[in-house]
C-alpha positions as CSV (number, residue, x, y, z in Angstrom):
1,X,10.6,3.0,10.1
2,X,7.3,4.6,11.0
3,X,5.9,2.7,13.9
4,X,2.4,3.4,12.9
5,X,2.7,1.9,9.4
6,X,1.6,-1.8,9.7
7,X,2.6,-4.6,7.5
8,X,0.0,-5.0,4.7
9,X,0.7,-8.4,3.4
10,X,-0.3,-11.9,4.4
11,X,0.3,-13.7,6.7
12,X,0.6,-10.6,8.9
13,X,-2.6,-9.2,7.6
14,X,-5.1,-12.1,7.3
15,X,-7.0,-10.6,4.4
16,X,-5.9,-8.3,1.5
17,X,-5.2,-4.8,2.5
18,X,-8.1,-2.4,2.0
19,X,-7.9,0.9,0.1
20,X,-8.1,2.6,3.5
21,X,-5.1,0.6,4.8
22,X,-3.0,1.4,1.8
23,X,-3.8,5.1,1.9
24,X,-3.2,5.4,5.6
25,X,0.2,3.8,5.2
26,X,1.0,6.2,2.3
27,X,-0.1,9.2,4.4
28,X,2.1,8.1,7.3
29,X,5.1,7.7,5.0
30,X,4.6,11.2,3.5
31,X,4.2,12.7,6.9
32,X,7.4,11.1,8.2
33,X,9.5,12.0,5.2
34,X,8.2,15.6,4.9
35,X,8.2,16.3,8.6
36,X,4.6,17.7,8.4
37,X,1.6,16.2,10.0
38,X,-0.5,18.5,7.8
39,X,1.0,20.7,5.1
40,X,0.6,24.4,4.7
41,X,-1.8,25.5,2.0
42,X,1.1,26.2,-0.4
43,X,2.3,22.6,0.0
44,X,-1.0,20.8,0.0
45,X,-1.0,19.9,-3.7
46,X,2.5,18.3,-3.7
47,X,1.7,16.6,-0.4
48,X,-1.5,15.0,-1.7
49,X,0.2,14.0,-5.0
50,X,2.9,12.2,-3.0
51,X,0.3,10.3,-1.0
52,X,-1.5,9.2,-4.1
53,X,1.7,8.1,-5.9
54,X,2.9,6.2,-2.9
55,X,-0.5,4.5,-2.4
56,X,-0.4,3.5,-6.1
57,X,3.1,2.1,-5.7
58,X,2.0,0.2,-2.6
59,X,-1.0,-1.3,-4.5
60,X,1.3,-2.5,-7.3
61,X,3.8,-3.9,-4.8
62,X,1.1,-5.9,-2.9
63,X,-0.5,-7.2,-6.1
64,X,2.9,-8.4,-7.4
65,X,4.2,-10.1,-4.2
66,X,4.3,-13.8,-4.0
67,X,4.2,-15.1,-0.5
68,X,5.5,-18.6,-0.4
69,X,3.3,-21.2,1.3
70,X,0.3,-18.9,1.4
71,X,-0.8,-18.8,-2.3
72,X,-0.1,-15.1,-2.3
73,X,-1.7,-12.3,-4.3
74,X,0.0,-13.4,-7.5
75,X,-1.5,-16.9,-7.2
76,X,-4.9,-15.5,-6.5
77,X,-4.7,-13.2,-9.4
78,X,-3.6,-16.0,-11.8
79,X,-6.5,-18.2,-10.6
80,X,-8.9,-15.4,-11.5
81,X,-7.5,-14.9,-15.0
82,X,-9.6,-16.6,-17.8
83,X,-6.5,-18.5,-19.1
84,X,-5.6,-19.9,-15.7
85,X,-7.6,-23.1,-16.2
C-alpha cells in the first residue's frame, strides 16, 4: 500500500474527506501503479483521466460506506433526504 495515502473515512478522519484529500489519494495511487511521479507529455492525458476516474470511484465509495457506531455517510445522507422524516 502507498504509505502516503491516508485513510479517508471516519473515525480515522474526523470529518468528511475534502475534494483535495480525495484527489491527492487518487494521484498517489496512479503514481504508484504507473511508476511515474509525473508523466511524459505523451502520457499526460491518460494519467490525468486515471486520476479523475479513481477520484470519482473514491467519492462513490466514501458516500456509500456505512461505518457502524458512527452514523456513517449513508446515515447522514439519509437524514438529509426529504423522505427521511
